[in-house]
C-alpha positions in Angstrom: 139.2 145.9 70.1 136.5 147.8 68.1 133.9 147.2 70.5 136.1 149.5 73.0 136.2 152.2 70.4 132.7 152.2 70.2 130.4 154.2 72.7 128.1 152.4 75.1 124.7 153.9 73.7 126.2 152.3 70.4 126.4 149.1 71.4 123.1 149.0 73.2 121.1 150.1 70.3 123.4 147.1 68.2 122.1 145.0 71.0 118.7 145.5 71.3 118.1 145.8 67.6 120.2 142.2 66.8 118.2 140.2 69.5 115.3 141.0 66.8 117.5 139.1 63.9 115.3 136.2 63.4 116.1 135.7 60.3 119.7 134.4 60.3 120.1 134.6 56.7 120.2 138.0 56.4 123.2 138.4 58.9 126.6 137.6 57.6 128.6 135.5 59.5 131.5 137.9 59.2 130.9 141.4 59.3 132.6 143.8 56.9 132.1 146.9 58.6 131.3 148.4 55.4 128.4 151.2 55.8 128.1 151.2 51.7 126.6 147.9 51.5 124.4 147.5 48.4 120.8 147.1 49.2 120.2 144.0 46.7 116.7 143.5 45.3 114.7 140.8 46.4 114.6 137.5 44.6 111.5 137.2 42.6 108.5 135.0 43.5 107.1 133.3 41.0 105.2 130.5 43.1 101.9 131.9 42.2 102.7 132.7 38.7 100.3 131.1 35.8 100.0 132.1 32.5 98.3 134.9 31.3 93.9 133.7 31.3 91.6 135.1 28.8 89.0 133.3 30.2 85.3 133.9 31.1 85.9 135.8 34.6 83.1 136.7 37.2 83.4 139.5 39.7 80.5 138.9 42.5 79.6 141.2 45.3 78.1 139.4 48.0 74.5 139.8 48.6 74.8 142.2 45.7 75.3 142.1 41.4 77.4 139.7 39.5 79.6 141.2 36.5 80.4 138.6 33.9 84.3 140.0 32.1 86.7 138.4 30.6 90.2 137.6 32.4 93.2 139.2 31.8 95.6 138.2 34.8 96.3 135.0 36.3 94.1 131.9 36.5 93.1 132.0 40.3 89.6 132.2 42.1 89.9 134.9 45.1 87.9 136.9 47.8 88.3 140.3 49.4 87.2 143.5 50.1 85.8 145.2 46.9 86.9 149.1 46.7 87.6 151.4 44.2 89.8 154.5 43.4 89.6 157.5 41.1 92.9 158.0 40.3 93.5 158.5 36.5 97.4 157.6 36.5 99.9 155.7 39.1 98.1 152.1 38.7 101.5 150.2 39.4 102.1 152.6 42.6 98.5 151.4 43.8 98.3 148.1 43.0 102.1 147.7 45.1 101.1 149.7 48.1 100.9 147.3 50.9 97.4 149.4 51.8 95.6 147.7 49.7 96.3 144.1 51.1 93.1 141.5 50.8 91.2 144.3 48.4 90.1 144.0 45.3 90.8 147.2 43.7 88.3 148.6 41.1 89.6 151.4 38.7 86.8 154.1 37.6 89.3 155.2 35.0 88.0 153.2 31.8 91.2 152.5 30.1 93.7 151.1 32.3 97.5 149.6 31.4 98.2 151.7 28.8 101.8 152.9 29.9 102.6 149.1 31.0 104.7 148.3 33.7 108.2 149.5 34.2 111.2 147.7 35.3 111.9 147.2 39.1 114.8 149.7 38.8 116.3 151.0 41.6 117.5 154.6 42.7 121.0 155.3 44.3 119.4 154.2 48.0 118.3 150.8 46.9 114.6 151.9 46.3 112.3 151.0 43.9 111.8 153.5 41.5 108.2 152.9 40.4 106.8 150.8 42.8 105.9 151.2 46.4 107.1 147.6 47.7 108.5 144.7 45.6 105.3 142.8 44.9 101.9 143.3 43.7 99.7 143.9 46.6 95.9 143.7 45.9 94.3 140.5 45.8 92.6 141.4 42.6 92.3 143.9 39.7 89.0 145.1 37.9 88.5 147.3 35.0 86.1 148.5 32.3 89.0 148.2 29.7 92.6 147.2 29.6 95.3 148.1 27.3 97.0 144.8 25.7 99.5 146.8 23.9 101.5 149.1 25.8 103.7 152.1 25.1 105.9 154.1 27.8 110.2 154.0 27.5 110.1 152.8 31.1 107.6 149.8 30.6 109.0 146.1 30.0 105.5 144.1 30.2 101.9 144.5 30.4 99.7 144.9 33.0 98.3 141.4 32.5 101.4 139.8 32.2 102.3 141.4 35.3 99.2 140.5 37.2 99.8 136.7 35.7 103.4 136.7 36.9 102.5 137.9 40.6 99.5 135.3 40.4 96.9 137.9 41.0 93.4 137.3 38.8 92.5 140.5 37.0 89.2 141.3 34.9 88.2 143.5 32.2 84.9 144.1 30.3 82.8 145.0 33.1 80.4 147.8 34.2 82.9 149.5 36.7 80.5 152.7 36.9 77.6 150.0 37.7 80.1 148.9 40.6 81.0 152.0 42.0 77.4 153.0 42.3 76.8 150.0 44.3 79.7 150.4 46.7 78.9 154.2 47.1 75.4 153.4 48.0 76.0 149.8 49.9 79.7 151.0 51.2 82.8 148.9 50.8 81.7 145.2 50.4 82.9 141.3 50.1 83.5 140.1 46.5 85.4 137.3 44.8 86.6 136.9 41.2 86.1 133.3 39.5 87.9 132.4 36.5 86.3 129.9 34.2 83.5 129.2 36.6 80.0 129.9 36.5 78.4 131.8 39.7 77.3 129.1 42.4 75.2 130.6 45.0 76.3 127.9 47.7 79.6 129.0 47.5 79.3 132.5 49.3 80.4 130.7 52.6 83.7 131.3 50.5 84.0 135.0 51.1 86.3 135.8 53.3 86.8 139.4 55.2 90.5 140.8 55.2 89.4 143.3 57.6 89.1 140.4 60.4 92.9 139.5 59.8 95.6 141.4 61.3 96.8 142.3 57.7 100.1 144.8 59.1 101.6 141.6 60.5 102.0 140.1 57.2 103.0 143.2 55.2 105.5 144.1 58.6 109.4 143.5 58.1 109.8 140.7 60.6 113.1 142.3 61.8 115.2 145.4 61.4 116.4 146.5 58.1 118.3 149.6 57.6 118.7 152.3 54.7 121.1 155.1 54.7 121.5 158.3 54.0 124.6 159.8 52.0 123.1 163.7 52.6 122.7 164.2 56.4 123.5 162.8 60.1 119.8 162.1 61.5 118.7 158.7 61.9 114.9 157.9 62.1 113.0 154.9 63.5 110.2 153.7 61.4 107.4 151.5 62.7 106.6 149.5 59.2 103.2 148.6 59.3 103.3 148.2 55.6 105.7 151.0 54.6 106.1 152.6 51.1 108.9 153.0 49.3 108.7 156.3 48.6 107.8 156.9 52.4 111.2 156.0 53.0 112.7 158.3 50.0 111.5 160.9 51.2 113.1 160.5 54.4 116.4 159.4 53.5 116.8 162.2 50.6 116.1 164.6 53.0 119.0 163.5 55.0 117.8 160.7 57.3 119.1 157.5 57.6 116.2 154.8 58.3 115.9 151.9 60.4 112.5 150.2 60.0 111.4 147.8 63.1 108.4 145.5 62.8 105.2 147.2 63.6 104.8 145.6 67.0 108.5 146.4 68.1 108.6 148.0 71.6 110.3 151.0 70.2 110.0 152.9 73.4 112.4 150.8 74.7 115.1 152.2 71.7 113.7 155.7 71.3 116.7 157.4 72.8 119.0 156.0 70.3 117.4 157.7 67.3 116.3 161.6 66.3 112.6 161.3 65.7 109.8 158.0 65.4 107.8 157.6 62.0 104.9 155.1 61.7 104.4 154.1 58.5 100.8 153.5 56.5 99.7 150.3 56.2 96.3 148.0 55.6 93.5 147.3 57.7 91.4 147.9 61.1 93.9 149.9 63.4 92.3 148.1 66.2 94.2 144.9 65.2 97.6 146.6 66.0 96.8 147.1 70.3 100.6 146.1 70.8 101.8 149.0 68.5 99.0 151.3 70.4 100.5 150.3 73.6 104.4 150.9 72.7 103.4 154.1 71.1 101.6 155.3 74.3 104.6 154.4 76.0 107.0 156.3 73.7 104.9 159.2 74.4 104.9 158.8 78.1 108.4 158.3 78.0 110.1 160.6 75.5 110.0 163.9 74.3 111.2 162.5 70.3 109.5 164.0 67.4 106.7 161.5 66.1 104.9 161.3 62.2 102.5 159.4 61.3 101.1 158.5 57.9 97.6 156.7 56.8 97.3 153.8 59.1 100.3 155.2 61.7 98.2 158.3 61.9 95.1 156.2 63.2 97.7 154.2 65.4 98.7 157.7 66.7 95.5 158.5 67.3 94.3 155.4 69.2 97.9 155.9 71.5 96.7 159.1 72.5 93.3 157.6 73.7 91.1 158.5 70.5 88.8 156.2 69.0 88.5 155.3 65.1 85.5 154.8 62.7 85.0 152.9 59.6 84.0 154.9 56.5 81.2 153.8 54.3 83.5 153.5 51.2 86.7 155.2 52.3 88.3 157.8 50.1 91.1 156.2 47.2 92.2 159.0 44.9 94.9 161.4 43.7 92.6 164.5 43.8 91.1 164.8 47.3 90.9 168.1 49.0 92.1 168.8 52.6 92.2 171.6 54.2 94.9 172.8 56.9 93.0 174.7 59.7 96.2 175.9 61.2 96.4 178.2 57.9 93.4 177.8 56.2 95.3 176.7 52.6 93.6 173.8 51.0 96.0 170.6 49.2 95.1 168.5 46.7 95.5 165.2 48.6 96.3 161.4 47.5 94.7 158.7 49.7 93.8 155.4 50.4 92.2 154.4 53.5 88.7 153.0 54.6 89.4 154.4 58.1 89.3 157.5 60.2 89.9 159.0 63.7 87.0 160.6 65.5 88.1 163.6 66.5 85.5 164.0 69.0 87.5 161.6 71.4 90.8 163.7 70.8 92.1 164.4 74.1 92.2 168.0 75.2 95.9 168.5 74.6 95.6 167.3 70.9 93.6 169.4 67.7 92.6 168.6 64.5 95.1 169.7 61.9 93.1 168.7 58.3 90.2 168.1 57.7 88.6 166.3 54.1 86.4 169.2 52.2 84.7 166.2 50.3 83.1 164.5 53.2 84.6 166.6 56.4 86.2 163.4 57.8 89.4 163.8 59.9 92.8 163.9 57.8 95.2 165.0 60.5 95.9 165.5 64.1 98.5 167.4 65.9 99.8 167.8 69.7 99.3 171.2 71.0 102.7 171.5 72.4 104.7 169.0 71.3 106.4 168.1 67.7 104.1 164.9 67.4 101.5 164.8 64.2 99.7 162.6 61.6 98.2 162.8 58.1 95.1 160.4 57.3 96.2 161.3 53.5 100.2 160.8 51.9 102.2 164.0 51.4 104.9 161.5 49.8 102.3 160.1 47.4 104.8 158.3 44.2 101.8 159.3 41.7 101.4 162.7 43.1 100.0 165.5 43.8 102.9 166.8 46.1 101.3 169.6 47.3 101.9 168.7 51.0 105.2 166.9 50.8 106.5 170.3 52.9 105.1 168.0 56.3 108.3 165.9 55.8 110.4 169.4 56.0 108.1 170.2 58.9 109.0 166.6 60.8 112.7 166.6 60.1 113.1 170.5 61.1 111.5 169.2 64.1 114.1 166.3 64.1 116.7 169.0 64.1 115.7 170.7 67.1 115.3 167.5 69.0 118.9 166.5 68.0 120.2 169.8 69.2 118.6 170.1 72.4 119.9 166.6 73.2 123.6 167.6 72.1 123.1 170.1 75.1 122.1 167.6 77.7 124.2 164.7 76.2 127.3 166.2 74.9 128.8 162.9 73.9 125.4 161.4 72.4 126.2 160.1 68.8 122.6 159.0 67.1 124.4 157.8 63.9 124.2 154.5 63.2 127.4 152.4 63.7 129.1 150.9 60.8 128.7 147.6 62.0 125.0 148.2 63.0 124.4 149.0 59.2 126.5 146.1 58.1 124.3 143.7 60.2 121.2 144.9 59.4 119.1 143.8 56.2 118.5 146.1 53.5 115.3 145.6 52.6 112.3 144.2 54.0 112.7 140.8 55.9 110.2 137.9 55.9 107.3 139.4 53.9 105.7 136.8 51.7 103.5 138.2 48.6 99.7 138.5 48.6 98.1 135.3 48.0 95.0 137.2 47.8 92.8 134.7 49.9 93.1 132.3 46.8 92.0 129.0 46.4 89.5 129.5 49.2 86.8 128.8 47.0 88.0 125.2 46.7 88.7 125.0 50.3 85.3 126.5 51.3 84.4 126.9 54.8 87.4 125.4 56.4 89.6 127.6 54.0 88.0 131.2 55.5 88.3 130.1 59.1 92.1 129.3 58.4 92.4 132.4 56.9 90.4 134.2 59.6 92.9 132.4 62.1 95.7 133.6 60.2 
């Protein structure tokens, strides 16, 4: 009888979404039809955990300098792309950002770890309060000095203890100024961290370029999941390319329930059930996501639904529109980068984390540049000239701040409200709100996403291991 009371559109969405629930352990055999099912925290993975290592550590840049320091994280050898951030605070948020998957993060701030690592507490929506994902995402951590003694009311462990638990190696006691100078001059470079071993030039074949791997596939949910909002009746579809918790919070807190889909889900087939589509941030080269680009192109051809993209989502939106992307020399990763709004002339201080950018010279005539970086003149946003579609390269939702541009979520949801109202005129019986049964059936957390391995053990595996990682 329940099915007889549900609208056909709801049943269609339920059928289309549940078909992709390949992880049956997340579907209860008997639905309770309860829309308030709590979001359960993921079971912590400790398979990669090691005791905190204080051994000798070597940070090696391929075809570049070698830095000797001391380990304060996991005893694990890894390879990845070395990048740097100038952020002064927010290291728990940065290190759990899925956009850092496969990268060795070098902090320019001289002292890191002084306020420790907070707990995995969750807010009223079941979202992580202090982290951007359930696990540490960076492949490795490099700092000048680490605070082994921490002090903060939210802290429950040290940075070193956290890295060891997550299986991520960390190095201190190196000249990060010299590292950053090299990376700025030579560009982002492949590097590795070796714990307790001397540098061996013959092992150079073990360097693995994460840019050759589809990293989005590794961080994206493998089946849809849902986050309910108790403050509004919007329903937004999120294409999860490695979505940050605070993006979900920014939508849910403004009255939009969210159903997140895998990055390669054919979103154009279900978009008519939603009031808006959102494309999240994520790691790596956007050109790896050809399925996503194709589905977005089909979406823009077949629907007038409002669309917003952030970071990688912004780049994928541009590719779907027909533009091209370029790799920056060393990227932009900081909390203090000025971006100029070309529509108002106002400058915003923004948080950024990306190594690619949109080439605005390739934008079609019905698109225009929205924001521009005042440091390097790279693109920071695009907007359609006549439709409610736009993207930003920076992060308006940055958990570590600043929040100068958070109003862009309001701008997006205003267009969502207009779209929902217009659809009600043409389809009076349309109801985009998620059905209680759909909410109960869907997972409440990312499905099937494994923690970062940081390409570890590749140094021991040699060339064969490197080739296996590239094929992953």
